[in-house]
C-alpha positions in Angstrom: -81.3 -40.2 27.1 -79.0 -37.1 26.8 -79.2 -33.3 25.9 -76.3 -31.1 25.0 -76.7 -27.4 25.8 -76.5 -25.0 22.8 -76.7 -21.7 24.6 -77.4 -20.1 27.9 -81.3 -19.5 27.0 -82.1 -23.2 27.6 -81.6 -24.4 23.9 -80.6 -28.2 23.6 -79.7 -30.8 21.2 -81.4 -33.9 21.9 -82.0 -37.3 19.8 -85.1 -37.3 17.7 -86.6 -40.6 18.2 -89.8 -42.5 17.0 -91.7 -42.0 20.4 -91.4 -38.3 19.7 -93.8 -38.7 16.6 -96.5 -36.6 18.2 -94.1 -33.8 19.0 -92.4 -33.9 15.6 -95.6 -33.6 13.8 -96.6 -30.7 15.9 -93.3 -28.9 15.2 -93.8 -29.7 11.4 -97.3 -28.2 11.5 -96.0 -25.1 13.3 -93.2 -24.5 10.8 -94.7 -26.3 7.6 -94.8 -23.3 5.2 -91.5 -21.6 6.6 -89.7 -25.0 6.5 -91.1 -26.0 3.2 -89.8 -23.1 1.3 -86.7 -25.2 0.6 -86.9 -28.2 2.3 -89.2 -31.2 1.4 -89.7 -32.5 4.8 -93.0 -30.8 5.5 -94.3 -32.5 2.5 -93.2 -36.1 3.8 -94.4 -35.8 7.4 -98.0 -34.9 7.1 -99.8 -37.3 9.8 -98.7 -39.2 12.8 -98.0 -42.1 10.7 -95.5 -40.5 8.4 -94.0 -38.6 11.4 -93.4 -41.8 13.1 -92.1 -43.6 9.9 -89.7 -40.7 9.0 -88.3 -41.0 12.6 -88.1 -44.6 12.4 -86.2 -44.4 9.0 -83.5 -42.4 11.0 -83.6 -44.8 13.9 -82.7 -47.4 11.6 -79.9 -45.3 9.9 -78.5 -44.9 13.5 -78.6 -48.7 14.1 -76.6 -49.3 10.8 -74.4 -46.3 11.3 -75.5 -44.5 8.0 -77.3 -41.4 9.4 -78.3 -39.4 12.5 -81.2 -37.1 13.5 -81.1 -34.8 16.4 -83.7 -32.3 17.4 -83.3 -28.6 18.6 -85.2 -27.8 21.7 -85.9 -24.3 23.3 -87.0 -25.2 26.8 -89.8 -27.9 26.2 -90.4 -27.1 22.7 -88.9 -28.8 19.5 -88.1 -25.9 17.3 -85.9 -27.4 14.6 -83.4 -30.2 13.8 -80.1 -31.2 12.3 -79.3 -34.6 10.4 -76.6 -36.5 8.7 -78.8 -37.4 6.0 -76.2 -39.7 4.4 -73.1 -41.0 6.4 -70.9 -43.5 4.5 -68.2 -44.5 7.1 -66.4 -46.7 5.0 -65.9 -43.8 2.2 -65.7 -41.4 5.3 -68.1 -39.1 3.6 -71.4 -37.6 5.2 -74.0 -35.0 4.3 -75.4 -32.8 7.0 -78.8 -30.9 6.8 -81.1 -28.9 8.9 -84.5 -27.2 9.3 -85.8 -24.7 11.7 -89.3 -23.3 12.5 -89.6 -19.4 12.4 -89.8 -18.9 16.0 -86.3 -19.9 16.5 -84.6 -18.4 13.5 -81.7 -16.0 13.8 -80.4 -17.0 16.9 -77.3 -19.2 15.8 -79.1 -22.5 16.9 -78.6 -24.2 13.7 -75.0 -23.2 13.5 -74.2 -24.5 16.9 -76.2 -27.6 16.6 -74.3 -28.5 13.2 -70.9 -27.8 14.6 -71.5 -30.5 17.3 -72.8 -32.9 14.7 -69.8 -32.4 12.5 -67.4 -32.6 15.5 -68.8 -35.9 16.3 -68.7 -37.2 12.8 -65.0 -36.1 12.3 -63.6 -37.0 15.7 -65.9 -40.0 16.8 -66.5 -41.7 13.4 -63.6 -40.7 11.2 -65.6 -38.8 8.6 -63.4 -36.9 6.2 -65.5 -35.0 4.2 -69.1 -33.4 5.3 -71.2 -31.9 2.5 -74.0 -29.3 2.9 -76.6 -29.4 -0.1 -78.6 -26.0 -0.3 -81.0 -24.4 -2.6 -79.1 -21.5 -4.3 -82.1 -19.3 -3.1 -81.6 -20.3 0.5 -79.5 -17.5 2.0 -79.9 -18.4 5.4 -78.6 -21.8 5.0 -75.7 -20.6 2.7 -74.9 -18.4 5.8 -74.6 -21.4 8.0 -72.4 -23.1 5.5 -70.2 -20.2 5.6 -70.2 -19.9 9.3 -69.3 -23.5 9.6 -66.1 -22.7 7.3 -67.4 -24.7 4.3 -66.1 -24.2 0.9 -68.6 -23.8 -2.2 -67.9 -26.8 -4.5 -70.4 -25.8 -7.0 -73.6 -25.5 -8.4 -76.0 -28.4 -9.5 -78.0 -26.5 -12.1 -81.7 -27.4 -11.9 -81.2 -30.5 -10.2 -83.7 -30.5 -7.5 -87.5 -30.7 -8.7 -89.6 -29.2 -6.0 -93.0 -28.5 -5.9 -93.5 -28.2 -9.7 -90.2 -26.2 -10.2 -86.5 -27.1 -10.8 -84.1 -25.3 -8.6 -80.4 -25.0 -8.5 -78.6 -26.7 -5.7 -75.3 -25.5 -4.1 -72.6 -27.9 -2.8 -70.7 -26.9 0.2 -68.1 -29.0 2.0 -65.7 -29.2 4.9 -62.8 -31.7 4.9 -61.7 -33.0 8.4 -58.2 -31.2 8.4 -60.0 -28.0 7.5 -62.6 -28.4 10.3 -60.1 -29.3 12.7 -58.0 -26.1 11.7 -61.1 -23.9 11.9 -62.1 -25.4 15.3 -58.8 -24.0 16.6 -59.6 -20.3 15.4 -61.9 -18.1 17.5 -65.6 -19.1 16.4 -68.6 -16.6 15.9 -72.0 -18.2 16.3 
């Protein structure tokens, strides 16, 4: 289909489609513990059937213009992904998210991939507000929100029940005019 370069080291952003269910499951298996610290995805994708179903749900969202999913590859290895978990084009709102296996952490890949996703959402689909929901304990994901120029809107106290515990969730966002202004400024990764 297509691939968009994320850096000079061969990292790419590509569509993550149902026919890649085997590869997606292998990726989840490699990163299950690390990814599952804050994200429920490894609890959803547990076998080939659930892997295919999860990717199909995003193929359906793509077909109805209500969400997107892309994988991050380093060479030929799927190491993470970015999503528009929710995309409401009539209301011009979306929620972005991400995950990454430990072998690819600390390289700025998620930040670069989400920038591309937000650029597309704002410029191609007319999204006005992009949200980022993150566990208050997930410092790495909060750092991504900051690098993306997002503003912390608030904390949803104990709003996320996960693995037998209630977690505080922070909501960050960026508005289209802020995004465009930030894209004019010099960017770090």
